[in-house]
N, C-alpha and C positions, 0 to 999 in steps of 0.2 A: 330329665332325659337320664336313662340308666347307663352305668358305667361301660356295659358291653357295647352299647351302640356308639357311644362316646370314643370308645376303643376303636371302632370300624371306621369311625369318621377321621380321627386324630393319629391313629397309629398306636394307641394304648388299649388293645383289647383285653378284657379280663380271661377270656376263654379262649380255646384252640378249635379248629374243626376237629370232630372226633370227640371231645369231651361231652359228658352226658348233660352237663349244665348248658354249654353252648347249643348242642343239637335240640334240647328240649325247648329253648327259648328259640330258637329259629323256626322249629317246626309249629309252635303254638302261637306264635306272633304276639304274646304276652310278654310285658318287660316291667320290672319292678322299679318304681320311681324313687329315687334315694332323696334321703333330705337336703334341703339347699338347692333343690332344682327349681327353675321357673316355670310359668304357666304354659309353656309350649311343648310339654311333654306328649300330648296327644299327637302332635305333628311327628314327632321322632318315632312315635310308637307305630304310627300310620305308614311310614316309609320303612320302618325297619321290619314290618309284618312280612314284607318279601324279601327279607334277607339284604335288603340294599340293592337289589338288583332291578327293582319295578319303578319305572319312573312315569309320573303322572301327568298328563297334559294339563298346564295351566291355562286360565280363562284370563282375559285384558283385566286391567283394574277397574273395580267398579267406581261408582261416583263418590261414595265415601273414601277411598283411597287417593282419587283424585283431587278430592278436595284437602287431603293432607299432605300432599306434595310439598306446596309452599311451606309448610311448617318443617319439613325435612330440611328444606333447602335454607331455612333460616336458624336452623338449630345450632347451637353454641358448638357442638362437637359430634363426632360419628358415634359414639357411645349412646351419648343422650338421644340422638334420632332414632337408633335402633330399639332402645328401650319405649320411647313413645310410640312406635310403631306396633311393637308388641303388646302394650297394655291397652291401646285403643281397637286393636284387630283381634284379641283374642275373645271368645265368648265368656260371658259371666261365669258359667260354671266352672271352666279351667281357671279363671283368675281366682274364684274362691277356693278351688282346689289347692291351686300353688301357694295360697297363703296359709293354708294348714301344712305345714312343714313337717309335723309328725306323722302325717297320714302317708300311706303308700298305695294310692289306688292302682287299680288295672287300667292300662290303657285300651280299653276294649268299648270306650263310649261312642255312641253312634256319630257324636259330633267331631270325632277326631279327625274322620276323613275330611270334613270341612274346614277344621281348623288347619290341617295341613296345606290344603288348597289356599287358604288366606294366607298361610305363612310364604307359600311358594309366590303369590302374586306380589307380596310384600317385597320378597328378596329381588324379584325381578324388577319391581318399581325402584328399588332402591339402586340396583346396578344400573339401570338406566339414567338415573339422577347423577351417577358417578360420571358416565361419560357425556352428560349435557355440556352446552355451551358454557354455562356459568362456572363449573368445575374444570374446565378445560386448562386455563392459562396458571400452569404449575410449574413454570420454569424458575421461580425464585422462592426460596423459603419465606413464610410471610410474616412472621412476627420477631420483636426484640425480646430479649431477655431483660431480668431486671438489672439495674445497672447500666452500662454503657458498652456497646459494642456487640453484643450477643444475640441470639434469637431465643425466643419461648421455646421450652423444651417441647410442649404439646402441640405447638404450631408447626415446629420444625419436624416432629415425629408424623404428624397428619400429613404435612407436604410431602414426606420422603416415602409413605405409603401410598398416597395418591399418586404421585409421579409414576409409581411402578406399576400402576393400575390397579391398586390393592385396595380392599374397604373392610372395614370391622362389620362382618354382618352376624347377627344373633343366630345361633343354633344352626349352622348351615354346613353341613358334610362336604366330605373332599368330592364326593360323586355329584352333589348338586352345584359345587363351586364350579365344575366344567361346563353347566348350563348357562353360566352368567360370566361372560368375558369380563375380565378385570377386577373379579373378586378373587383375588389371590389369597388374602388373609382373612380367614373366617372364626368369629368368635362363638363358643358354644356356651349356652346359659349355665352349664354344669361347671364350667371354669377352664375347659380345654379350648386352646386357641389352634385353629387348624391352619398350618402354614404349607407352603409349596415344600415337598421334601427336598433337602439338599443336600444330604449326607448319607453315609452308606447306611447310617444307624436308622435313620428315618426310612430308608427304602426297605430295610429288614423288617420293621415295624408294619408298615404297610403290607409286606409279603404276608407275614402272619394274619393279619386282621382280613386278608382275603380282598384287599382294596386294589381295584384295577378299572381302568377306563371304560373296559366292556362288562365289568360285574364280576368277573372271574377272577381265580388266581393269577399271580403273573408268572409268566412263563421264563424258562431258563436264559433265554437271550436277552430278556429285560432285566432280569437279575444281574447278567454278567456286565451289561451296559452301564448299571449304575445311575441311571436317568429315569426321573418319574416319567409315567404314562401322561400323556398329554392329549388334549382334544384333537380331533383331526384338524380342526382350523388353525390350530398352534403349532401344528409340528414343522411347517416351514421355517418358522423362526426360533428353533431349539437353540438355547444358550444366550438368545439376547436377553432375556429378562434377568438372567444371572449376572452376566456382564454390565448390565447397567445397574443391578444391584451393588455389585462389586464396586463399580465406579463412584455410586451415591456413597457407598460405606467409607471409601477411602477419602472422599471429598469432605465427609462430615466428622473423620476421626478427630480432628483437633479440637472438637467440642469437649470430648473426654477430658482431655489435659486441662481445660479450664473448668471442670466441674460442671459443666452443661451436659443435660441428658440430650441424647440423640435418637435416631430411629433404632439402633441396638438396643438401647436403654428399655425403650417402650416394648420392644418385640419380647426382652426376658421378662419384663413385669407381666405382660399379657399370657405369657407362656405358663408363668408360675402362680397365677393369682387364680381364685375360687370363683370371683365375682366380677369379671371383665367390666362390667359397664360401671361400676364403683371404682374399679381402677383406673378407667379412662376418666372419669370425673375428677379422681384425686389427682391425676398426673395433669390434666389442664389446669386445676386450680394452683398447684405447686409451680408450675413452670408458665403459667400466663403473665400477663401484665399486672404488677402489683400496684394497682391504683382504685382504693376504694370507690370513687365515684364513677368508675369506669363500669362496674356491674350494674349500675342502673341506666348508663348511657348506652350500652350494647343493645338491649332490648328496642330501644328507641331506633337504631340503625336497622334491626331485624324488620321492625314495621316498614321501613322505607325500601325493604329489598335490597340492601347492600349486604353482599356477602362478606363475612369475617376475614376470608382471605384478602379482599380489596382493602380492608380496614385495617388490617395489620400490616400489609404491604406498604400502606402509606404511612404508617408510624415507623415502620424500618426505614423508609427512604427518608424521612425527615431527620431521624435521628442520625443517620448514617453521613447527611452532610453537615449537621451540627458537629459530628465528630471530626469530618474532614477539616471543618473551618477552625476547630480548635487545636488539631494537629497542627495546621499552618500558623495558628497563632503562638503555639509554644515555640515554633521553629523561627520565630521572628523577635521574641521578648526576652529580654533577661540577658545575664551572661552567657557567653558561648559555651562554657564548661558545664553550666547548669543545664541549659535547654538540651545540649546533646545527650546529657545524661538521662534526663526524663524521657527523650526520644529512644534511647537505646534500651530503656526498662520496659518502654512501651512496646518495642519491636521483639523483645525477649518473649513478653507475654502474648502478642497477637500473632506471632509469625507461623504459629502451628495452624492457623486459619488462612493461610494466604491461597489454598487451593479453593477455597469457597468463593464462588463467583460473586456472591452478594457483598462480601466482606473483603474482597481481595483488594478494592481501590484503597481502602483504609490501611491496609498493610502497606501497600505500595507507596502511599503518601509519607508514611513514616520513614520508609527507605529512602525515599526521595529526597529528604530533608537532611539526612544524615551525611556528614562530609567523608565517613568512612564507615561503611557497612562491615560487620564482621565477615572474616573470609569464609567461614563455615556456611554462612548463608548466601554468600555470593555464589559458591559452588553448587548449592542445592538449587538456586535461580538457574544457573547456567546449564545445569543438568536437564533441567524440564523446559522442552521448547515453548510450552504454553506460558509458563511464568516469565520466561526470557524476553516473549514478546510483549507481554503485558506489563513490565516493569518501566519505568521512567528512564528517558535518556540519561539523567543524572546516575542511575544505578549502574546502567550498561557503560558508561564511562570508568567506573570502577573495575567492570569486569574486563573491558577492553585493553587497558592499560597493562595490563599482565597476560594478555592472549593477543598477541600481534596477528596470528592467523585468522581469529574470530574477527577481528576488526577489519583485516584486508578482505573478508568475505562481504563486510557491511559496505564497504567503500568501493570494491570493484563496480558494483552495477551503476553507481553514480558516476565514476569516471568513464565508464561507457557510453551513458546517457549524455555526458557532457560533449565527448567528443562527435557523437551522433548530431548533436543539436549544432555545432558548429559547423560540420560538413553539410548539412542541410541548408545552412544559411549561406555557405558559399555556392550552392546550386539551386538557389532560388530561381524561378521563373522570372521574376520582376529585374528589369534592367534599368537602372536609373544612377546618376551621378551623386544625387542629393541623398538617396536611399541606399546604400551598399552594407557591406559587411562591417565597414568602420564608422557607421553612422550613430550608433547608440553610444552615449555617454558611459564614462567607466561607472558612475554610481548607478545606471541603469542597468548595465550587464551584471553587476554584483547583487541585484534583486532577484536574480534567476534561482530556480528551484534546487539545483545542484549545490552552487555556491551557499546558499543559505541552509541546506541541510548539512553539508560539511561543517559549515561554522556553527550549527547547533550541535553536532555530534563532538567536536572538538571542545567547545566550551572555553574554560579557562586552563585547560589541562595541557600544560607544556608538553609532556611525553606523547599525547595524542597528535598533537600537531607536528611535532617531530616524525611520528610514524607516516602522517600524511605527506610530509615533504620528501620523505625517503621512498615512497610509493611513487610520487611524481618524477622523482629523479631517476628511478628505476626503469619506468615506463617511456621517459624521454629517451633513454639510452638505447631501449630496446626497437622503439618505433620510429625515433627521429620526428616525432609528431610534435610541433611546435605549440600546439594548442594546451599541452601539459604546461607550458611554460606561461601563458595565460591564466590558467587556473591557479598556478603558485602565487602570482602576484594578486589576483581576485581574491582568494583566501586571506591572504595577510592583510588586505586594505578592508575587506569586510569585518575583520576582527578589530580593526584600527575604527570603523566606523560605530562599532559598539562599545569603543573604549574599553578594550581587554588588555589593560595594561601588564598582566601577568605574562601575556605573550609578547605583546609589542617591545615591552622594555628588554627583552633577551634575544629579540631576533636583530641581529645586526644591520639587516637590510631593510628596516622598518623606514627610517626616515629618508634614505634614498629612493625607496619604493613610492613614498609619500610625495616627494619633489616631482619624481617621473610620472606619477598619476596626474598631478596638475598640468604637466606639458602635455599629457596626452588628451587632457581634458579641452586644453586650447588649441591642440594639433599644432603646436609650433614650440620650439625651445628658444627662448629669448636669451640675452646675455646674461642678466640676472641669476636665473635658473641653471643656466649652463655653468656658471662658477660655482654654484651649490652642488651641483652633480661632480664637477670636477674635485672640489673639496672632499667629498666622500671617497672618491677613487685615490685621492693621493693621502688620506688618513687612514689607508689599510696598513697596519703595522706588521713588522717583521715577526713571524710565527703565526700571523693570522690571514696568512694568504688563501685558506680554503674558503673564505668570505667571498673571494672574486668568483668562485663556483657558481654561489647562489646569485652574486650580482649579473653575471651573465647570463643565467638562466632567465632571470627578470627581464634584461635587455633582449633576450631572445624572443620575447612576447611580440608576435606580429602588429600588435598595436603599438608597441614601443618601437619597432623597425619602421612601420608606416610614418610615425612622428619625426623620427629622425632622418628618413629619407626624403620626405617632403621639405624638413627645415633645411637640408643640406642643398636641395634644387633652389630653393628660396636663396638662400644665401650666395649662390652662383649668379642669379639674377641681379643681386646688389651688388657684387663684386664686378659685375659688367658694367653696370651705371657707374661705380666709383674708379673705373680703370685701374683696379687691383688685382694681383695675382693671387691664388688660393692659398700659396704658403705665407702669406702675409696677414692671413685673417686667424686670428687665434680661436674665435669661435667656431669657424668652420673645422679648424683641425681638430677641436674639442669633440665635434659631431661625428666627425670621422673615428676617433679614438672611441666613442661609446659605441657606434655603429660596427666596429670591428670586433669589440669585446662582445657584443650580442651575436654576431656571426659565427663567433668560434667557441661558443658555449659548449656544443655537443663534443668537439675535439679536448676540450679541456677537461670536462666530466669525466671522458672516456679515459683520458690518459693520466688523470689525476695529477697533472702538471699545472699549478695554478700561477700563470704568469700570463701578463696582458701580451697578445699577439704582436708582433713588431708591425708598424706600418710600411708599406711598400713606397719607396721614394718616387717610383714613377708614377704612381697613382695619384700624387701630389703635384708633380713637375709635368708630366705629359697629358695623361687621361682627362684630369678635369680641365687643363686649358684648352683641351679640344672639346670638350662640351661647352664650354664658354664661347669657341669659335661658331658652334653650331648656334647657340643663341643669338650671336650677331648676325648670321645668315637669317634666322627668323625675323629678328627686327628689320633688317635692310629690307627684306622682300616684302613685309607687311607695310613698312613705310612707302614704298615704291608703288604698292597697289592702291595706296590711299591719295596719290598725287593726281593732278588733272591730266586729262590724257594727252594734251599738248606737251606736257612737262615728263612725261613717262618717257624712260629708257627702255630699249629692248633687253630686260634682265630675266634670265630663265632660273628657276630655282634649281641649286645645284642636286643632282639625282645619284651621285656616286658615294660611297663611304670610303674613307681612308683605311687600309688594311690593318693599321696598328688598332684602329677602333675595335674591329673585329676580333683580332688578337686579344685585346683587353677583355673583352666580354667572355672569351672562352677560358682564359688561363687566371684570372684573377676575381674572386667572390664579391669583394667590395666594390670593384669597377662594374661587375654585372648587375649588382643591386642598385647603384646610383643610375646606370644607364636605362634600367628597366623603368624606374619613376620618371626618368627624363623623357620617355616615349609615353607615359601616362600623361604627362604634363603636356606635351604637345598635341596630343589626342583630346584633351580637354579644351584645347585653345582652337579646336576644329581647323588644324593645321594638317590639311590632307597632303601636302607636298613633304613635309618633313616625315610624316608617317610612312609613306610610301617608301621614301629614301633610307629608312632605318630598318623596317621589317626585313629584308633580305639578311641582315646581320643577327636576328633574334633566333635564324634557325637552329644555330649551334650556340649554346650560352654554356656557362659554368654549371654543371650539374643539372642541365635543362631547368633552369630557374624560371626561363621563359615560358615554359609549359606546365608552371605550378598552378595550384588551383587560386591562390590568393591573386596572382597577378592577372591570369586569366579573367577571373570575375571583376577585378577593376576595369581590365581592357574592354571586356565586353559592354560594362556598363557605360565607359567612356565613348564606345562605338555608335552607341544609341544617339549620340549628338550629331553624328554624320549620318544621319538616316537617308538623305537626299542622296549623298553620294553612291548608294548601294545601286541604283538604278543604272550606273555606268559599269559595263562589263569588264573594262580595264581595272577598276577599282576591285572588284569583286574577286576577279582572278588573282591579282597581288595579295588581297587579304587570304582567301581562302586557298587558292592552289599554291600561293608562295610560301604561306605560313601555317595555316590550321591544319590542312590536308598533308603536311609533311610528317606530322606526327599522329595523326589520326588513327592509322592502322594499329601502331603499337602503344598508343595511351589512350585508355579508354575514357580518362577525364577531359582530354582534348576535344574528343567526339561529342561530349556531353556538353562541353560549352559552345560549340560550334552549333549545334542543335538548339541550345537555348538562344543563341543570337538568331538564327533563322526563323525560329518560332515568333519572336518580336517584331523582326524587320521582314517578314516574307513578302507583305505586299509592296514593298519597295525594289525588291529584286527583280530583274528582268525574267519572263518566263522561261525562256532557253537555259538560262543559267541556273534558274531555280531547279528545274528538272534535272539537269546535270548534278548539282549538289546533293539532291535528294537520292541519286542513285550512287554517290561516292560515299555516302554517310549513312548507307543503309547496313544495319548490324548484321553481324554473322552470328553463326550458332555459339561461338563462344562468348559472345557479348554478353554483359549483364542485363538484370530487369530493369535497371535504370534508364540504359541506353535505349532498349526496345521501347518502354515507355514514353521517352521523349519523342523517339522516332514516330510512334503511333500518333503523338498528339499534332506532331508536325503534318503527318498526311491527312488528319482531320481538319487541319486548318486550311491546307491546301484544296481540298474537296469544298469546303465552303466556300473559299476564294472564286473557285471555278464556277459555283453556282451562282456568284453576283454577278460575273461577266456575261455579257450577251455573247450569244454564238455569231460566227462570222455571217451565216446566213440571215439571220434576223437582223445584223447591222447592214448588209447589202439591200434587204426588203424595206427597210425604212426609208419612206420618201422624202424628199428635201421639199422645205416649205420655201416656194417661189411666189410670193403674193406680189400682183403687178400693182405699181403705184397708181392711184387714181389720178385721172386729168384734172388739174385744175385750171379754172379760165384766167386767163389773164386780166388784171385789174384794169377797168377803163380809165381812159386818161382823163385828168381833172380840167 
């Protein structure tokens, strides 16, 4: 190929328009073949005869080229494939002319046009092979370099070129390149490598050579834009290849630091070489897998149609897995100082490859096993979002402990998810005493997703654990949501299950929480565990009163409050049988002390006054004896109902409440909590009379505790046991009109619980009362989506119920079956 044509194709012309030499060659269409060119000179001359502006129509590949396609697919390298095609496709006369390097034949041979057509066919066939299915999966570099942990330079270079849709094609000019999509890198037999112009210098050279997509000189607008001319089909994606190339270049930039050749090295080699085919072969030899026996094994794979990409990828994956196993072994054997020194050295050498997807797991594995990653590398990981997401949680812990805001961003979605899970459990459509909010055991609850993820994020890091506790305290103060107290206890016990001594030994609440967790599991505080809990409270030394803040938060956990309140009611029942006053029971007084500490958690943390709240004397001397009198009334009435009819006395159940009882419920939190659990107790006992007696006193309670989600959840579950009573209009009126509907307009959660109850028990309610309740509970325009959804479910249930019942007309038309008895003759006398 002549220098002038090569200059036109690659941006290095030896002449300019207007010069005699240039015009003469262009007019005559004859070119001098320099020394060292290959045997496809006639093809170049044929195309150059029209000044590079005439494009010939190519014909489909013939049988011979079709037969050669498998050979190309099985070839060891791109350059070797191109050379094989050139030798097989070139006519004998041109091959012999190319071998006579000293001769300078004229490119006027009649066979030159045929050679050009053959060459175009070869180029098109090769471009088609590049885009075939076998060459498509190019998402990972294919091969490993000698030693461990790298890639072969040849395989990496070929991968980077093919990934950008480029191919090394022999003797293809820039104009021909536009006819073959994906053929961006074009090798010239004379030594020039045609690359996509990316700099101003390349553009200037193309302008001087007259290279343009339409065949004419570039216009001023194109010169000013600084962008290369593109084919019409490629203009919609201007800039995409350059961005992809820039990303790939940055991705493999670390190879140069390790002395491993990458795509840029191959580009430079092909740009400066005189014989690109030999350069490619040498590049593959130098950067391939240096195993002598492999040279004879690769042709065997070729015979089986196994692509070299698949082979090198499998070798790479196998060696990477071995390297990961070796890194894990280094981290677990030998002295700590020695193994950490090895890992630090390995990290220093390999960190430059951290952005390479195929080798990134190795670098991340090294960082994972280092207890202290260098600060500089941690900052680099934190600055890159992709690296931050890819690194292990062990590395993230080292980042989080010095970046509280970043750790808060990671924890915040988990805390929101936890609260939503608790609220959804309280508003579940299932109503049951056995399967309610408090049914799961503590260990089962700790296996939840949020608790497990928080436990993994904290690990053994005391600083991160303290951050999580601080987040929980802050959110508890802002929202008064007691579920944050539950999470505080569950997180500590989850770390206890994993035997994380680094945290459990420094948390002063560990043993107290451990003992209370056992009580919650049994749902009762016996005398032995009560003394243990009392010992922890009495053991708080002077100057360590802040521990009471964490203890009160743990006792404020709804599961702890539920256990303490149930144990209090059970102790009152025992005192009735023993005829003992509440003030004479130390276990009962301790339960009240723990209950008061838990109920005052928010006030203590908010005021930062860490003192146990004082116990109200009237609570012990007046309110609890009043509850015991209610228990006596229940026992008396139940015993009277079991007596025979002749022994029954005309006893009626009391239906009024003392004013002092209602006043206690309104003014004292402790009294209200114990009174509400007494209501739950009599509801579970199916004591309708006691329930109707106490319902009016629940309309106004301390802090509207009677309309809290936890109490209403338990109450609706217990009311399912009184399903038969809902057929009575008096019972429904007392329950709905006298309790639920008093707060339904102003409290949406009460409306939701009332709808839950009706959805479950609507077949038992009288039709007239059910219709009235449906109108009363109809959502307004300000109601939430949850209320509207429950109301629509109730409407669907009522429609199904109406379809099942027969209409009054059908019931009237149904004839009665009155069959006459057949007459039976009297038996004859004996």
